[in-house]
C-alpha positions as CSV (number, residue, x, y, z in Angstrom):
1,M,139.1,79.3,90.7
2,R,136.5,78.9,87.6
3,L,139.7,77.8,85.6
4,L,140.3,75.2,87.8
5,H,136.9,73.6,87.6
6,G,137.6,69.9,86.6
7,A,141.2,70.2,86.6
8,P,143.0,67.3,88.2
9,P,143.9,67.7,92.0
10,F,147.6,68.0,91.3
11,A,146.9,71.1,89.2
12,K,145.1,72.9,92.0
13,L,148.0,72.1,94.1
14,V,150.4,73.6,92.0
15,I,148.6,76.9,91.4
16,M,147.9,77.1,95.1
17,D,152.0,76.5,95.7
18,A,152.6,79.3,93.0
19,S,150.2,81.6,94.6
20,A,151.7,81.0,97.7
21,W,155.0,81.5,96.5
22,I,154.2,84.7,94.7
23,A,152.7,86.3,98.1
24,E,155.7,85.1,100.0
25,Q,157.9,87.1,97.6
26,R,155.8,90.1,97.8
27,I,155.9,90.0,101.7
28,R,159.6,89.8,101.6
29,E,159.9,92.7,99.0
30,A,157.9,94.8,101.1
31,M,159.8,93.8,104.2
32,D,163.0,94.8,102.4
33,E,161.6,98.2,101.6
34,G,160.5,98.7,105.2
35,L,156.9,99.0,104.7
36,F,156.2,97.1,107.9
37,D,158.5,99.0,110.2
38,D,156.1,101.7,111.3
39,L,153.5,99.4,112.2
40,P,151.9,99.4,115.7
41,G,153.6,96.9,117.8
42,Y,156.7,96.5,115.5
43,G,159.6,94.9,117.5
44,K,157.4,93.8,120.3
45,P,156.7,90.4,121.1
46,L,153.5,88.5,120.2
47,R,150.9,88.0,123.0
48,L,150.0,84.5,121.8
49,D,147.9,83.6,124.6
50,D,145.8,86.7,124.7
51,D,142.9,86.2,127.2
52,E,141.8,89.6,127.7
53,H,138.4,88.4,126.2
54,V,137.7,85.8,128.9
55,P,135.9,87.0,131.9
56,E,138.4,87.4,134.9
57,D,137.0,84.7,137.1
58,L,137.2,82.0,134.3
59,R,141.0,82.9,133.1
60,L,142.7,80.7,135.7
61,A,140.2,77.6,135.0
62,F,140.8,78.2,131.1
63,R,144.5,78.3,131.6
64,I,144.4,75.0,133.4
65,L,142.2,73.2,130.9
66,K,144.5,74.6,128.1
67,N,147.7,73.4,129.7
68,A,145.9,69.9,130.3
69,G,145.3,69.7,126.6
70,T,141.5,69.8,127.1
71,L,138.7,72.2,126.1
72,P,136.1,73.9,128.3
73,P,132.7,71.8,128.2
74,E,131.0,73.9,126.1
75,L,133.7,73.9,123.3
76,E,134.0,70.0,123.7
77,L,130.2,70.0,122.9
78,R,130.4,72.5,120.1
79,K,132.9,70.2,118.6
80,E,130.8,67.1,119.3
81,I,127.8,68.9,117.3
82,V,130.3,69.7,114.4
83,T,131.3,66.0,114.2
84,L,127.9,64.8,114.3
85,G,126.6,67.2,111.7
86,R,129.5,66.0,109.4
87,L,128.4,62.4,110.3
88,L,124.9,63.1,109.5
89,D,126.0,64.3,105.8
90,V,127.7,61.0,104.9
91,T,125.4,58.7,106.7
92,V,122.9,56.6,104.5
93,D,119.3,56.9,105.2
94,G,118.1,54.5,107.7
95,P,118.3,53.6,111.6
96,E,121.7,54.7,111.7
97,K,120.9,58.3,110.3
98,D,117.9,58.2,112.6
99,E,120.4,57.6,115.7
100,V,122.7,60.2,114.6
101,R,119.8,62.7,114.1
102,R,118.9,62.1,117.8
103,K,122.3,62.5,119.2
104,L,122.9,65.6,117.2
105,R,119.3,67.2,118.8
106,E,120.5,65.8,122.3
107,A,124.0,67.7,121.9
108,A,122.4,70.8,120.7
109,L,119.7,71.0,123.4
110,R,122.6,70.2,125.9
111,L,124.5,73.2,124.4
112,A,121.4,75.4,124.7
113,V,120.8,74.4,128.4
114,M,124.5,75.1,128.9
115,Q,124.3,78.6,127.4
116,R,120.9,79.3,129.0
117,R,119.0,80.0,125.8
118,L,115.9,78.1,126.6
């Protein structure tokens, strides 16, 4: 990436597309040679909604939330914290920045209480 420092944005895009194309070609060659045929799980369907790491008593609730297109409260709060952190980075000093800081501290406190880490 050092060679790209200062390069126009389109140059980076072209190089990334070229590297993605090369990677794709190498994957196809490996598939043609059968290098992936003896991998564990070959020919079996992928389990895309793997919930084995979710406690059993929460699985049904998480499934309902997922089907409704929402996140669990803790993840919603984490998402809010990330958004507020980004907003803080771009906000100019002044009362607005102080308000964003206050909201960020409040959200972090709510998350800590939710996780019982206080």
